[in-house]
C-alpha positions, 0 to 999 in steps of 0.5 A: 225254434233256433233263428238260422243263417242262409246257410243253415247254422243255427246263429248260437251256432255260428257265435259259439265258433267265433267265441271259439276263435277269439278265445284261441287267437286272444290266448296265441297273441298274448303267450306269443307277445310275452315269449317273444319279448323275453326272448327279445330282452334274453338277445334272440333277436340277434340270431342269424336267418330271422329266426326269432319268429321260429324260437319264438313259435318253439317256446310256446309249443314248449309252454303248453307242454309240446315236444321240441327236439334238439337235433344236431349234424355234424356229419359221418365223423361226428357225434351229436348229443342233444336234447330239451326239456324245458317249460318257460311258465310266465308263457305257461300262466299268460296262455292259462289265464286267457283261455280261462278268462275267455272260457269263464265269461259268457258263463257268468251271466248264465242262470244255469247250463247242462253238460253238453253246452259245456262238452260242446263249447270246450270242444270247439276251443279245442278243435281250433286249438288243435289247428294252432298248434299245429301250425306252431309245429311246423313254424317252430323249425330250425337249423344253424350252423355252429362258428368253431372258432380257433383251436383244436376244433376248428383244425379236426373241422377243417380236416375232416371237412365237418360241418356242424349243425344244431338245430330243433324241431317239433314232434307234432303228435306228441305236442297236440296230445299233451298241448290238448291234455293242457288245455283240458285240465287249465278249462277243468281248474277254471270251472272247479275254480270258479264260483260264478260259473253255473254248472250241472248237478253231478259237476257242481257235487266236484266242485263243491267237494274240491273247488275251496282247496283249488281256488286257495292253491292256484291263489297261493301260486298266483301270488307267489308270481305277483310277489316275483313281479314286485321283487324283478321290477324293483331289482331291474330299477335298482340294480340295473341289468334292466334286460336281464331282469326283463327276460326272467319276468318273461321267460321264467318268473313262475320257474323261480318263484315257486321253486323258491316257495318250495324251498322255503318249505324246506324241500331240495332241489339238485341241478347243475349248470356247465357250459355256456348254456343256462337259463334266466336265472338270480345270480345266486342260483348261478353260482350255486349250480355252475361247476362240474359236479352236482349241487344241491339247492335247499335253504342252507347251501343257498344261505351259505352264499346269502343269509336273506333266504331264510327269509322264504320260510316265514314268507312261505308261512304268511302265504299258507296261512292265508290259504288256508284261511281262504279254504276255510272261508269258503268251506262249510261253517261245521266242517271240523278241524281236522278236515281243514287240516287234511284238506289242506295237506292235500292240495298243498301237497299236489301242488307242490308235486305238481311244481316239482314236475313242470320245474324239472329242467334239462338241458344238453348239447354235445359234439364229439369228432372221432370220439373226441368229446368236449371239443372247446367249451363252446361246443358242449353245455350240460345244464338240469335241476330236479327236485327231491319229490319224496321230501317235498311231498313230506314237507308239504303235508307237515305244513298243511296240516298245521297251516289247514288247522290254524287256518280253520281255528281263525276263521271259526273265531272270526265267524263266532265273535259277537255281533258278526253274522255267521256265515253259511258259505255258498250253497253246495260248497264243501 
């Protein structure tokens, strides 16, 4: 019989809610610190009307798939056009790691756990996460009045008495929906990747089927981020502009390194940067994308500005072969080589598809008075970036088949060396 507190609740229930609260608070604090430091490095601390905290809240909301709506108002004689689709993936990855670590920590020391216990634990975290997201949604709202400067735009504004205002708000229902789906996906992925967490028999079979590939792909993406951190720190110390580099690292590092990873595979992206609005990005990308026309972003277009981008192909080859070996080591010994290849191809295609979806960018703001658009270069901006998904998936399948076969072959050769004990792999892993 469970011990109970004076109010009738069991000690386990009380401790479970406290543990869930600590997990959610830890994730919020970590995500807020990363977002805040990144925005501070990008100069957002100088925003008027004490808006910095609200912008941080909006950044955290967008990082988990929440919907932030850009709105504009310029009176009855003017029209605004604004929208925002952007995930600051540095904040996303930070939150995912904290949630996964907190969720798995107590499970590692249990010999077994049943499905209802896992559901209850996840449900507590989800309830508190929903409350936290709701608070962030109401905090992430702000309006700014636009300074028009001199010229025709200001003359028209003064004549017709229009006062342009731009701001942002959040769609609470959609944010809760996407935020909870993001949380559920992170917790499920954590259970599949972790080999130490006990699972019910049905879940063990699922982990045995997809766990090795999921582990390899998560490791691949995190290694890409780690390489990006090292490169970013070297750039910050050797080439100056430390604030800009810090903003990139803390807001959009996975956006950039995963983009580079897919380009190294042979994927093609299309994008444009026009006007004053731009993402924190290396100057090479800005040079390729900035202009009135849509630009193609691939190995050839980047190599026209810097031939060193061809190194991406070799780096991708090494990373993928390493991931294939990791997947093969965690798979059954007698798994045929063709199945290693197929599993690697499917896993890599799903990973690249995810990168293409979360790496999309679309930012737009425009103001027109009496039907006259583009009133001054500081009033209109357009930025977008999207992948050719079909091409990206095709090259991912090819790379996966080749590296999966080679990874299985290397693992089999190492296991078969004289004097080495044949590894059977953990029970239930496939």
